Each structure stands twice: as C-alpha cells, then as structure tokens.
N, CA, C and O atoms as a Tripos MOL2 file, in Angstrom:
@<TRIPOS>MOLECULE
protein
  260   259    65     0     0
PROTEIN
NO_CHARGES

@<TRIPOS>ATOM
      1 N         376.4690   83.7670  -31.5640 N.3       1 MET1
      2 CA        376.5980   82.5170  -30.5090 C.3       1 MET1
      3 C         375.9710   83.2160  -29.2660 C.2       1 MET1
      4 O         376.1170   84.3890  -28.9230 O.2       1 MET1
      5 N         375.2370   82.2290  -28.6650 N.am      2 GLU2
      6 CA        374.7230   82.5670  -27.3000 C.3       2 GLU2
      7 C         375.4370   81.8530  -26.1690 C.2       2 GLU2
      8 O         375.9560   80.7380  -26.2230 O.2       2 GLU2
      9 N         375.3740   82.6940  -25.1190 N.am      3 VAL3
     10 CA        375.9390   82.0220  -23.8840 C.3       3 VAL3
     11 C         374.7510   82.1390  -22.9260 C.2       3 VAL3
     12 O         374.1130   83.1810  -22.7830 O.2       3 VAL3
     13 N         374.4680   80.8430  -22.1960 N.am      4 ARG4
     14 CA        373.4760   80.8710  -21.2460 C.3       4 ARG4
     15 C         373.9630   80.5620  -19.9880 C.2       4 ARG4
     16 O         374.8120   79.6850  -19.8250 O.2       4 ARG4
     17 N         373.4170   81.3210  -18.9390 N.am      5 ALA5
     18 CA        373.8080   81.0880  -17.4790 C.3       5 ALA5
     19 C         372.5220   80.8160  -16.7540 C.2       5 ALA5
     20 O         371.4970   81.4890  -16.8640 O.2       5 ALA5
     21 N         372.6940   79.7270  -15.9810 N.am      6 VAL6
     22 CA        371.5470   79.1710  -15.1900 C.3       6 VAL6
     23 C         371.9110   79.0950  -13.7480 C.2       6 VAL6
     24 O         372.9710   78.5660  -13.4120 O.2       6 VAL6
     25 N         371.0280   79.6320  -12.8240 N.am      7 ASP7
     26 CA        371.2960   79.5300  -11.4880 C.3       7 ASP7
     27 C         370.7300   78.2630  -10.7280 C.2       7 ASP7
     28 O         369.9730   77.5330  -11.3670 O.2       7 ASP7
     29 N         371.0150   77.9580   -9.4850 N.am      8 ILE8
     30 CA        370.5240   76.7810   -8.9800 C.3       8 ILE8
     31 C         368.9720   76.7000   -9.0110 C.2       8 ILE8
     32 O         368.4190   75.6110   -9.1550 O.2       8 ILE8
     33 N         368.2530   77.8890   -8.8720 N.am      9 GLY9
     34 CA        366.8220   77.9010   -8.8950 C.3       9 GLY9
     35 C         366.1990   77.8270  -10.2140 C.2       9 GLY9
     36 O         364.9800   77.9360  -10.3500 O.2       9 GLY9
     37 N         367.0900   77.6240  -11.2970 N.am     10 GLY10
     38 CA        366.4770   77.5590  -12.5660 C.3      10 GLY10
     39 C         366.3300   78.7880  -13.3300 C.2      10 GLY10
     40 O         365.9150   78.7420  -14.4880 O.2      10 GLY10
     41 N         366.6900   80.0590  -12.6750 N.am     11 LYS11
     42 CA        366.4630   81.3010  -13.4150 C.3      11 LYS11
     43 C         367.7800   81.3210  -14.3260 C.2      11 LYS11
     44 O         368.8670   80.8430  -14.0020 O.2      11 LYS11
     45 N         367.4980   81.9160  -15.4310 N.am     12 PHE12
     46 CA        368.6900   82.0000  -16.4180 C.3      12 PHE12
     47 C         368.7630   83.2690  -17.2540 C.2      12 PHE12
     48 O         367.7480   83.9570  -17.3620 O.2      12 PHE12
     49 N         369.7950   83.5950  -17.8000 N.am     13 CYS13
     50 CA        370.0840   84.7350  -18.5820 C.3      13 CYS13
     51 C         370.8060   84.1770  -19.8060 C.2      13 CYS13
     52 O         371.5870   83.2290  -19.7290 O.2      13 CYS13
     53 N         370.4900   84.8420  -20.9890 N.am     14 VAL14
     54 CA        371.1570   84.6300  -22.1870 C.3      14 VAL14
     55 C         371.8150   85.7160  -22.8250 C.2      14 VAL14
     56 O         371.1910   86.7680  -22.9640 O.2      14 VAL14
     57 N         372.9820   85.6170  -23.2340 N.am     15 MET15
     58 CA        373.7760   86.8040  -23.7910 C.3      15 MET15
     59 C         374.2340   86.4760  -25.1350 C.2      15 MET15
     60 O         374.6520   85.3320  -25.3150 O.2      15 MET15
     61 N         374.2230   87.1990  -25.9870 N.am     16 GLU16
     62 CA        374.7790   87.0660  -27.4900 C.3      16 GLU16
     63 C         376.1200   87.5590  -27.3500 C.2      16 GLU16
     64 O         376.4410   88.5810  -26.7430 O.2      16 GLU16
     65 N         377.0550   86.5800  -28.0930 N.am     17 VAL17
     66 CA        378.3040   86.8920  -28.0910 C.3      17 VAL17
     67 C         378.8340   87.0250  -29.5890 C.2      17 VAL17
     68 O         378.7470   86.0340  -30.3140 O.2      17 VAL17
     69 N         379.3540   88.1560  -30.0600 N.am     18 HIS18
     70 CA        379.8180   88.2020  -31.3330 C.3      18 HIS18
     71 C         381.3330   88.0730  -31.4810 C.2      18 HIS18
     72 O         382.1210   88.6060  -30.7010 O.2      18 HIS18
     73 N         381.7220   87.2600  -32.6340 N.am     19 LEU19
     74 CA        383.1020   87.0240  -32.7680 C.3      19 LEU19
     75 C         383.5770   87.6720  -34.0930 C.2      19 LEU19
     76 O         382.7770   87.8570  -35.0110 O.2      19 LEU19
     77 N         384.8870   88.0180  -34.1890 N.am     20 THR20
     78 CA        385.4660   88.6820  -35.3950 C.3      20 THR20
     79 C         386.3250   87.5910  -35.9500 C.2      20 THR20
     80 O         387.2030   87.0680  -35.2630 O.2      20 THR20
     81 N         386.0710   87.2280  -37.2320 N.am     21 ILE21
     82 CA        386.9700   86.3920  -37.8490 C.3      21 ILE21
     83 C         387.9730   87.0370  -38.6690 C.2      21 ILE21
     84 O         387.5970   87.7820  -39.5740 O.2      21 ILE21
     85 N         389.3430   86.8170  -38.4350 N.am     22 ARG22
     86 CA        390.3310   87.5240  -39.0960 C.3      22 ARG22
     87 C         390.9300   86.8270  -40.4520 C.2      22 ARG22
     88 O         391.5330   87.4070  -41.3560 O.2      22 ARG22
     89 N         390.6300   85.5180  -40.3690 N.am     23 ASP23
     90 CA        391.2480   84.7060  -41.4820 C.3      23 ASP23
     91 C         390.2440   83.6130  -41.8920 C.2      23 ASP23
     92 O         389.3740   83.2030  -41.1240 O.2      23 ASP23
     93 N         390.4110   83.1840  -43.1030 N.am     24 VAL24
     94 CA        389.6490   81.9710  -43.5110 C.3      24 VAL24
     95 C         390.0990   80.8500  -42.5870 C.2      24 VAL24
     96 O         391.2600   80.7650  -42.1860 O.2      24 VAL24
     97 N         389.2650   80.1090  -42.3110 N.am     25 ASN25
     98 CA        389.6030   78.9580  -41.3690 C.3      25 ASN25
     99 C         390.1180   77.8250  -42.2180 C.2      25 ASN25
    100 O         389.3590   76.8760  -42.4120 O.2      25 ASN25
    101 N         391.3200   77.8190  -42.7450 N.am     26 ASP26
    102 CA        391.8980   76.7380  -43.3590 C.3      26 ASP26
    103 C         392.5920   75.7710  -42.5280 C.2      26 ASP26
    104 O         392.9810   74.7100  -43.0160 O.2      26 ASP26
    105 N         392.7900   76.0860  -41.2060 N.am     27 ASN27
    106 CA        393.4700   75.1080  -40.2150 C.3      27 ASN27
    107 C         392.4260   75.2120  -39.1060 C.2      27 ASN27
    108 O         392.2480   76.2930  -38.5440 O.2      27 ASN27
    109 N         391.7760   74.1960  -38.7950 N.am     28 SER28
    110 CA        390.7760   73.9450  -37.6850 C.3      28 SER28
    111 C         391.3870   74.3180  -36.3770 C.2      28 SER28
    112 O         392.5160   73.9050  -36.1130 O.2      28 SER28
    113 N         390.7150   75.0830  -35.5180 N.am     29 PRO29
    114 CA        391.2190   75.4390  -34.2100 C.3      29 PRO29
    115 C         390.9710   74.1380  -33.3410 C.2      29 PRO29
    116 O         390.0800   73.3200  -33.5690 O.2      29 PRO29
    117 N         391.8280   74.0750  -32.3830 N.am     30 VAL30
    118 CA        391.7340   72.8720  -31.2970 C.3      30 VAL30
    119 C         391.5380   73.6490  -29.8920 C.2      30 VAL30
    120 O         392.3480   74.4400  -29.4090 O.2      30 VAL30
    121 N         390.3710   73.2860  -29.3660 N.am     31 PHE31
    122 CA        390.0500   73.9530  -28.1050 C.3      31 PHE31
    123 C         390.5330   73.0840  -27.0200 C.2      31 PHE31
    124 O         390.6320   71.8750  -27.2250 O.2      31 PHE31
    125 N         390.8610   73.6310  -25.8120 N.am     32 GLU32
    126 CA        391.2630   72.8070  -24.6770 C.3      32 GLU32
    127 C         390.0800   71.9190  -24.3670 C.2      32 GLU32
    128 O         390.2840   70.7060  -24.3280 O.2      32 GLU32
    129 N         388.8240   72.4060  -24.1350 N.am     33 THR33
    130 CA        387.6440   71.6570  -23.8980 C.3      33 THR33
    131 C         386.5640   72.3560  -24.8390 C.2      33 THR33
    132 O         386.6880   73.5580  -25.0760 O.2      33 THR33
    133 N         385.5460   71.6520  -25.3580 N.am     34 LEU34
    134 CA        384.4450   72.1810  -25.9990 C.3      34 LEU34
    135 C         383.3460   72.6630  -25.1420 C.2      34 LEU34
    136 O         382.6930   73.6460  -25.4940 O.2      34 LEU34
    137 N         383.1080   72.0740  -24.0990 N.am     35 GLU35
    138 CA        382.0120   72.5390  -23.2030 C.3      35 GLU35
    139 C         382.4900   72.3910  -21.7620 C.2      35 GLU35
    140 O         383.0200   71.3450  -21.3870 O.2      35 GLU35
    141 N         382.3160   73.3740  -21.0010 N.am     36 GLN36
    142 CA        382.8460   73.3580  -19.5870 C.3      36 GLN36
    143 C         381.8890   74.0860  -18.6310 C.2      36 GLN36
    144 O         381.8100   75.3140  -18.6640 O.2      36 GLN36
    145 N         381.1280   73.3130  -17.7440 N.am     37 PRO37
    146 CA        380.2210   73.9580  -16.8610 C.3      37 PRO37
    147 C         381.1780   74.7690  -15.7480 C.2      37 PRO37
    148 O         382.1350   74.2110  -15.2110 O.2      37 PRO37
    149 N         380.8380   76.0160  -15.4980 N.am     38 VAL38
    150 CA        381.4780   76.8340  -14.5730 C.3      38 VAL38
    151 C         380.4220   77.2780  -13.5420 C.2      38 VAL38
    152 O         379.2300   77.1470  -13.8180 O.2      38 VAL38
    153 N         380.8150   77.7970  -12.3650 N.am     39 SER39
    154 CA        380.0050   78.3670  -11.3110 C.3      39 SER39
    155 C         380.6350   79.7150  -10.9270 C.2      39 SER39
    156 O         381.8480   79.9250  -10.9520 O.2      39 SER39
    157 N         379.6760   80.6300  -10.5610 N.am     40 ILE40
    158 CA        380.0220   81.9600  -10.1130 C.3      40 ILE40
    159 C         379.0690   82.2690   -9.1460 C.2      40 ILE40
    160 O         377.9020   81.9060   -9.2960 O.2      40 ILE40
    161 N         379.4960   83.0080   -8.0030 N.am     41 SER41
    162 CA        378.6570   83.5590   -7.0280 C.3      41 SER41
    163 C         377.6320   84.6270   -7.5520 C.2      41 SER41
    164 O         377.9490   85.4420   -8.4190 O.2      41 SER41
    165 N         376.5250   84.5850   -7.0430 N.am     42 GLU42
    166 CA        375.5320   85.6010   -7.6080 C.3      42 GLU42
    167 C         375.8810   86.9390   -7.1120 C.2      42 GLU42
    168 O         375.4420   87.9390   -7.6790 O.2      42 GLU42
    169 N         376.6420   87.0090   -6.0900 N.am     43 GLY43
    170 CA        377.2640   88.3410   -5.5120 C.3      43 GLY43
    171 C         378.5500   88.8710   -6.0320 C.2      43 GLY43
    172 O         379.1630   89.8140   -5.5310 O.2      43 GLY43
    173 N         378.9500   88.1140   -7.1930 N.am     44 ALA44
    174 CA        380.2330   88.4820   -7.7520 C.3      44 ALA44
    175 C         380.3390   89.7930   -8.3250 C.2      44 ALA44
    176 O         379.3590   90.1790   -8.9610 O.2      44 ALA44
    177 N         381.3000   90.5340   -8.2310 N.am     45 PRO45
    178 CA        381.4150   91.9300   -8.7740 C.3      45 PRO45
    179 C         381.2700   91.8810  -10.2790 C.2      45 PRO45
    180 O         381.6630   90.9170  -10.9360 O.2      45 PRO45
    181 N         380.6570   93.0180  -10.8410 N.am     46 VAL46
    182 CA        380.5610   93.2850  -12.2260 C.3      46 VAL46
    183 C         381.9750   93.1880  -12.8740 C.2      46 VAL46
    184 O         382.9210   93.7050  -12.2800 O.2      46 VAL46
    185 N         382.1620   92.5600  -14.0460 N.am     47 ASN47
    186 CA        383.3700   92.3270  -14.7880 C.3      47 ASN47
    187 C         384.2370   91.3710  -14.1950 C.2      47 ASN47
    188 O         385.4330   91.3740  -14.4850 O.2      47 ASN47
    189 N         383.7440   90.5310  -13.3730 N.am     48 THR48
    190 CA        384.5120   89.3230  -12.8580 C.3      48 THR48
    191 C         384.7830   88.3800  -14.0030 C.2      48 THR48
    192 O         383.8700   87.9800  -14.7240 O.2      48 THR48
    193 N         386.0590   88.0210  -14.1680 N.am     49 LEU49
    194 CA        386.3790   87.0030  -15.1060 C.3      49 LEU49
    195 C         385.7440   85.6280  -14.7140 C.2      49 LEU49
    196 O         385.9340   85.1880  -13.5800 O.2      49 LEU49
    197 N         385.0370   84.9800  -15.5730 N.am     50 VAL50
    198 CA        384.3140   83.6670  -15.2490 C.3      50 VAL50
    199 C         384.9200   82.5600  -15.8180 C.2      50 VAL50
    200 O         385.0670   81.5390  -15.1460 O.2      50 VAL50
    201 N         385.3560   82.6380  -17.1700 N.am     51 TYR51
    202 CA        385.9470   81.4800  -17.7430 C.3      51 TYR51
    203 C         386.7120   82.0510  -18.9820 C.2      51 TYR51
    204 O         386.2330   82.9670  -19.6510 O.2      51 TYR51
    205 N         387.8780   81.4940  -19.2510 N.am     52 ARG52
    206 CA        388.7090   81.9110  -20.4300 C.3      52 ARG52
    207 C         388.8500   80.7360  -21.3150 C.2      52 ARG52
    208 O         389.2740   79.6500  -20.9200 O.2      52 ARG52
    209 N         388.4550   81.0090  -22.6060 N.am     53 VAL53
    210 CA        388.5560   80.0010  -23.6780 C.3      53 VAL53
    211 C         389.8040   80.1360  -24.3680 C.2      53 VAL53
    212 O         390.2090   81.2470  -24.7100 O.2      53 VAL53
    213 N         390.4770   79.0230  -24.6100 N.am     54 SER54
    214 CA        391.8190   78.9550  -25.3580 C.3      54 SER54
    215 C         391.7780   77.9400  -26.4920 C.2      54 SER54
    216 O         391.3510   76.8000  -26.3080 O.2      54 SER54
    217 N         392.2320   78.3740  -27.6790 N.am     55 ALA55
    218 CA        392.3150   77.5510  -28.8020 C.3      55 ALA55
    219 C         393.6560   77.7320  -29.6120 C.2      55 ALA55
    220 O         394.2240   78.8210  -29.5300 O.2      55 ALA55
    221 N         394.1100   76.8920  -30.2660 N.am     56 SER56
    222 CA        395.3270   76.9950  -31.2060 C.3      56 SER56
    223 C         394.9590   76.2890  -32.5790 C.2      56 SER56
    224 O         394.0520   75.4650  -32.6950 O.2      56 SER56
    225 N         395.7500   76.7060  -33.5570 N.am     57 ASP57
    226 CA        395.6940   75.9970  -34.8500 C.3      57 ASP57
    227 C         397.1380   76.0790  -35.5180 C.2      57 ASP57
    228 O         398.1090   76.6050  -34.9740 O.2      57 ASP57
    229 N         397.1380   75.4840  -36.7740 N.am     58 ALA58
    230 CA        398.3260   75.4240  -37.4430 C.3      58 ALA58
    231 C         398.7960   76.6930  -38.2160 C.2      58 ALA58
    232 O         399.8080   76.6950  -38.9160 O.2      58 ALA58
    233 N         398.0010   77.7490  -38.0410 N.am     59 ASP59
    234 CA        398.3900   78.9190  -38.8600 C.3      59 ASP59
    235 C         399.7130   79.4780  -38.3660 C.2      59 ASP59
    236 O         400.0920   79.2830  -37.2110 O.2      59 ASP59
    237 N         400.4540   80.2210  -39.3110 N.am     60 LEU60
    238 CA        401.7110   80.7910  -39.0420 C.3      60 LEU60
    239 C         401.7760   82.2280  -39.3800 C.2      60 LEU60
    240 O         400.9590   82.6870  -40.1790 O.2      60 LEU60
    241 N         402.7060   83.0010  -38.8230 N.am     61 GLY61
    242 CA        402.8390   84.3970  -39.2970 C.3      61 GLY61
    243 C         401.7030   85.3120  -38.8090 C.2      61 GLY61
    244 O         401.2160   85.1890  -37.6850 O.2      61 GLY61
    245 N         401.3370   86.1530  -39.6200 N.am     62 ARG62
    246 CA        400.3510   87.2090  -39.4450 C.3      62 ARG62
    247 C         398.9160   86.6170  -39.1020 C.2      62 ARG62
    248 O         398.1690   87.2020  -38.3170 O.2      62 ARG62
    249 N         398.5690   85.4270  -39.7290 N.am     63 ASN63
    250 CA        397.3050   84.7370  -39.3500 C.3      63 ASN63
    251 C         397.4340   83.7870  -38.1080 C.2      63 ASN63
    252 O         396.5330   82.9850  -37.8630 O.2      63 ASN63
    253 N         398.5260   83.8770  -37.3460 N.am     64 SER64
    254 CA        398.5210   82.9020  -36.2200 C.3      64 SER64
    255 C         397.9190   83.6090  -34.9820 C.2      64 SER64
    256 O         397.9350   82.9940  -33.9160 O.2      64 SER64
    257 N         397.4300   84.7580  -35.0350 N.am     65 TRP65
    258 CA        396.9770   85.4340  -33.7950 C.3      65 TRP65
    259 C         395.4380   85.5980  -33.9410 C.2      65 TRP65
    260 O         394.7870   86.1350  -33.0450 O.2      65 TRP65
@<TRIPOS>BOND
     1     1     2 1
     2     2     3 1
     3     3     4 2
     4     3     5 am
     5     5     6 1
     6     6     7 1
     7     7     8 2
     8     7     9 am
     9     9    10 1
    10    10    11 1
    11    11    12 2
    12    11    13 am
    13    13    14 1
    14    14    15 1
    15    15    16 2
    16    15    17 am
    17    17    18 1
    18    18    19 1
    19    19    20 2
    20    19    21 am
    21    21    22 1
    22    22    23 1
    23    23    24 2
    24    23    25 am
    25    25    26 1
    26    26    27 1
    27    27    28 2
    28    27    29 am
    29    29    30 1
    30    30    31 1
    31    31    32 2
    32    31    33 am
    33    33    34 1
    34    34    35 1
    35    35    36 2
    36    35    37 am
    37    37    38 1
    38    38    39 1
    39    39    40 2
    40    39    41 am
    41    41    42 1
    42    42    43 1
    43    43    44 2
    44    43    45 am
    45    45    46 1
    46    46    47 1
    47    47    48 2
    48    47    49 am
    49    49    50 1
    50    50    51 1
    51    51    52 2
    52    51    53 am
    53    53    54 1
    54    54    55 1
    55    55    56 2
    56    55    57 am
    57    57    58 1
    58    58    59 1
    59    59    60 2
    60    59    61 am
    61    61    62 1
    62    62    63 1
    63    63    64 2
    64    63    65 am
    65    65    66 1
    66    66    67 1
    67    67    68 2
    68    67    69 am
    69    69    70 1
    70    70    71 1
    71    71    72 2
    72    71    73 am
    73    73    74 1
    74    74    75 1
    75    75    76 2
    76    75    77 am
    77    77    78 1
    78    78    79 1
    79    79    80 2
    80    79    81 am
    81    81    82 1
    82    82    83 1
    83    83    84 2
    84    83    85 am
    85    85    86 1
    86    86    87 1
    87    87    88 2
    88    87    89 am
    89    89    90 1
    90    90    91 1
    91    91    92 2
    92    91    93 am
    93    93    94 1
    94    94    95 1
    95    95    96 2
    96    95    97 am
    97    97    98 1
    98    98    99 1
    99    99   100 2
   100    99   101 am
   101   101   102 1
   102   102   103 1
   103   103   104 2
   104   103   105 am
   105   105   106 1
   106   106   107 1
   107   107   108 2
   108   107   109 am
   109   109   110 1
   110   110   111 1
   111   111   112 2
   112   111   113 am
   113   113   114 1
   114   114   115 1
   115   115   116 2
   116   115   117 am
   117   117   118 1
   118   118   119 1
   119   119   120 2
   120   119   121 am
   121   121   122 1
   122   122   123 1
   123   123   124 2
   124   123   125 am
   125   125   126 1
   126   126   127 1
   127   127   128 2
   128   127   129 am
   129   129   130 1
   130   130   131 1
   131   131   132 2
   132   131   133 am
   133   133   134 1
   134   134   135 1
   135   135   136 2
   136   135   137 am
   137   137   138 1
   138   138   139 1
   139   139   140 2
   140   139   141 am
   141   141   142 1
   142   142   143 1
   143   143   144 2
   144   143   145 am
   145   145   146 1
   146   146   147 1
   147   147   148 2
   148   147   149 am
   149   149   150 1
   150   150   151 1
   151   151   152 2
   152   151   153 am
   153   153   154 1
   154   154   155 1
   155   155   156 2
   156   155   157 am
   157   157   158 1
   158   158   159 1
   159   159   160 2
   160   159   161 am
   161   161   162 1
   162   162   163 1
   163   163   164 2
   164   163   165 am
   165   165   166 1
   166   166   167 1
   167   167   168 2
   168   167   169 am
   169   169   170 1
   170   170   171 1
   171   171   172 2
   172   171   173 am
   173   173   174 1
   174   174   175 1
   175   175   176 2
   176   175   177 am
   177   177   178 1
   178   178   179 1
   179   179   180 2
   180   179   181 am
   181   181   182 1
   182   182   183 1
   183   183   184 2
   184   183   185 am
   185   185   186 1
   186   186   187 1
   187   187   188 2
   188   187   189 am
   189   189   190 1
   190   190   191 1
   191   191   192 2
   192   191   193 am
   193   193   194 1
   194   194   195 1
   195   195   196 2
   196   195   197 am
   197   197   198 1
   198   198   199 1
   199   199   200 2
   200   199   201 am
   201   201   202 1
   202   202   203 1
   203   203   204 2
   204   203   205 am
   205   205   206 1
   206   206   207 1
   207   207   208 2
   208   207   209 am
   209   209   210 1
   210   210   211 1
   211   211   212 2
   212   211   213 am
   213   213   214 1
   214   214   215 1
   215   215   216 2
   216   215   217 am
   217   217   218 1
   218   218   219 1
   219   219   220 2
   220   219   221 am
   221   221   222 1
   222   222   223 1
   223   223   224 2
   224   223   225 am
   225   225   226 1
   226   226   227 1
   227   227   228 2
   228   227   229 am
   229   229   230 1
   230   230   231 1
   231   231   232 2
   232   231   233 am
   233   233   234 1
   234   234   235 1
   235   235   236 2
   236   235   237 am
   237   237   238 1
   238   238   239 1
   239   239   240 2
   240   239   241 am
   241   241   242 1
   242   242   243 1
   243   243   244 2
   244   243   245 am
   245   245   246 1
   246   246   247 1
   247   247   248 2
   248   247   249 am
   249   249   250 1
   250   250   251 1
   251   251   252 2
   252   251   253 am
   253   253   254 1
   254   254   255 1
   255   255   256 2
   256   255   257 am
   257   257   258 1
   258   258   259 1
   259   259   260 2
@<TRIPOS>SUBSTRUCTURE
     1 MET1         2 RESIDUE 1 A MET
     2 GLU2         6 RESIDUE 1 A GLU
     3 VAL3        10 RESIDUE 1 A VAL
     4 ARG4        14 RESIDUE 1 A ARG
     5 ALA5        18 RESIDUE 1 A ALA
     6 VAL6        22 RESIDUE 1 A VAL
     7 ASP7        26 RESIDUE 1 A ASP
     8 ILE8        30 RESIDUE 1 A ILE
     9 GLY9        34 RESIDUE 1 A GLY
    10 GLY10       38 RESIDUE 1 A GLY
    11 LYS11       42 RESIDUE 1 A LYS
    12 PHE12       46 RESIDUE 1 A PHE
    13 CYS13       50 RESIDUE 1 A CYS
    14 VAL14       54 RESIDUE 1 A VAL
    15 MET15       58 RESIDUE 1 A MET
    16 GLU16       62 RESIDUE 1 A GLU
    17 VAL17       66 RESIDUE 1 A VAL
    18 HIS18       70 RESIDUE 1 A HIS
    19 LEU19       74 RESIDUE 1 A LEU
    20 THR20       78 RESIDUE 1 A THR
    21 ILE21       82 RESIDUE 1 A ILE
    22 ARG22       86 RESIDUE 1 A ARG
    23 ASP23       90 RESIDUE 1 A ASP
    24 VAL24       94 RESIDUE 1 A VAL
    25 ASN25       98 RESIDUE 1 A ASN
    26 ASP26      102 RESIDUE 1 A ASP
    27 ASN27      106 RESIDUE 1 A ASN
    28 SER28      110 RESIDUE 1 A SER
    29 PRO29      114 RESIDUE 1 A PRO
    30 VAL30      118 RESIDUE 1 A VAL
    31 PHE31      122 RESIDUE 1 A PHE
    32 GLU32      126 RESIDUE 1 A GLU
    33 THR33      130 RESIDUE 1 A THR
    34 LEU34      134 RESIDUE 1 A LEU
    35 GLU35      138 RESIDUE 1 A GLU
    36 GLN36      142 RESIDUE 1 A GLN
    37 PRO37      146 RESIDUE 1 A PRO
    38 VAL38      150 RESIDUE 1 A VAL
    39 SER39      154 RESIDUE 1 A SER
    40 ILE40      158 RESIDUE 1 A ILE
    41 SER41      162 RESIDUE 1 A SER
    42 GLU42      166 RESIDUE 1 A GLU
    43 GLY43      170 RESIDUE 1 A GLY
    44 ALA44      174 RESIDUE 1 A ALA
    45 PRO45      178 RESIDUE 1 A PRO
    46 VAL46      182 RESIDUE 1 A VAL
    47 ASN47      186 RESIDUE 1 A ASN
    48 THR48      190 RESIDUE 1 A THR
    49 LEU49      194 RESIDUE 1 A LEU
    50 VAL50      198 RESIDUE 1 A VAL
    51 TYR51      202 RESIDUE 1 A TYR
    52 ARG52      206 RESIDUE 1 A ARG
    53 VAL53      210 RESIDUE 1 A VAL
    54 SER54      214 RESIDUE 1 A SER
    55 ALA55      218 RESIDUE 1 A ALA
    56 SER56      222 RESIDUE 1 A SER
    57 ASP57      226 RESIDUE 1 A ASP
    58 ALA58      230 RESIDUE 1 A ALA
    59 ASP59      234 RESIDUE 1 A ASP
    60 LEU60      238 RESIDUE 1 A LEU
    61 GLY61      242 RESIDUE 1 A GLY
    62 ARG62      246 RESIDUE 1 A ARG
    63 ASN63      250 RESIDUE 1 A ASN
    64 SER64      254 RESIDUE 1 A SER
    65 TRP65      258 RESIDUE 1 A TRP
C-alpha cells in the first residue's frame, strides 16, 4: 500500500506501507472512515503522529487483535 502526501504547491512524497496480516480475513473489518484528508505543518517535528486509523471486526479471542 502506498501513502501519498501533497503540499499546497503540488510537491508530493510517496511512502510504501507494509501490513502484517495475522489471520485469514473471514470477518471483514469496518473502518471509521475509508479516506480522510489530513493536514500537517511542513515544519512539524520528525515522528509527529499525523493520523490514526482504526478498524474493528467480528473476530473473537486470539484473532481479535
């Protein structure tokens, strides 16, 4: 999956994100939102949290996390 960040001047950066799947997806996840534009200052410190994604599904027990 790729994440693309674009500034007001149209300059952009693309970063590849790797996900580790721990379980067969037999219960589809439900995301709070599928796509959400966010803004961050160009001068923000390194490692600043920009956006947190959250999802839930019907798995129980060991496969619920």
